[in-house]
N, C-alpha and C positions, 0 to 999 in steps of 0.2 A: 291705643286700645282703651284706655281710660276714658277718652273723649267719647269714643263710639258707644262704651257701656252708658256712660251719663246721658247721652243723646237718646239711646234706645229707653232708658228708665224714663227720662223726661217726657218721652212720646207715650208714655203709658204701657209699654211692653214688658212682659215678664217672661222669664225663661220658660215657664210652663206653656207659654202660648205657642211653643213649638215652631218658632221661627226656623225654616229650613233653607239654608243658602247651598245651593249645589255648585261645588267649585271643581274645576278639572284636576283634582289632585289624586295621585295614586296612592295605595295603600304602602305603608312602611311598617317594618317591625316596630318602630317606635310608637306610631299612630295606633297600631293593634293594641300594644300594651296599654298605653295611655288612655285611649278612648273606649276600648272594650273590655280588655282583660281585668285591669284594675278596678273598674266599677263593679265588675261581677265579683271580684275578690272581695271587695268592701261590702257588697250586699250579702254574699254568702257567709263570710268569717269575720267581717269588721276588721279585715287586715289588708295591707297592700301586698302586691306579689312578692316583695323582698322579705316580708314577715311569714309568709306561708311555709309549711311544711311540704315535703314531697308529695304526700298523700293529698294534701289540700290542693296543691297547684295542679295535680293530675285531675282532680275534680272540677276545678274551675275550668280548665282547659277542655274536658269532655263537655261541659255545659255550653261553652262559647262554641265549640266545634258543632255541637248538635244544633244549636239555634242558626248558626250561619249555614250549615249544611241544608237545613229545612227552607231557608229563604233563598240560597243561591245556588245549591247543588254542588257547592265547593267543600271539600272535606280534606282534612290533613290529619292522619293518624299521629298519636303522641309518638315521639321517637323512641325507638327500641334501643337497647345497649348496643347491638350490632350495627344499626344504622349510624349512630354516634361514632363509633369506633371507625367505621369505614369513611366518614366524612372527615374526621381528623387524619386519616391516613393519606388522604388526597392532597 
């Protein structure tokens, strides 16, 4: 990865050039957290998700869900206490 970064820099590319490489990779909970939720948390609160209060993480989630819903039509509500207890019972 270091070599690729150096070659891109040497070729005059910068991150803000918006190089988009579309790879056939499916979303995972880790990708969502690292690539989407943490950057939003940092922008909103200057904290990572592990540093957020429950109120803050809910607001970050609402913002992420709103944008994803507007762009994709996919929305997942914040889990309620009931849905969480049902999930653990299974």
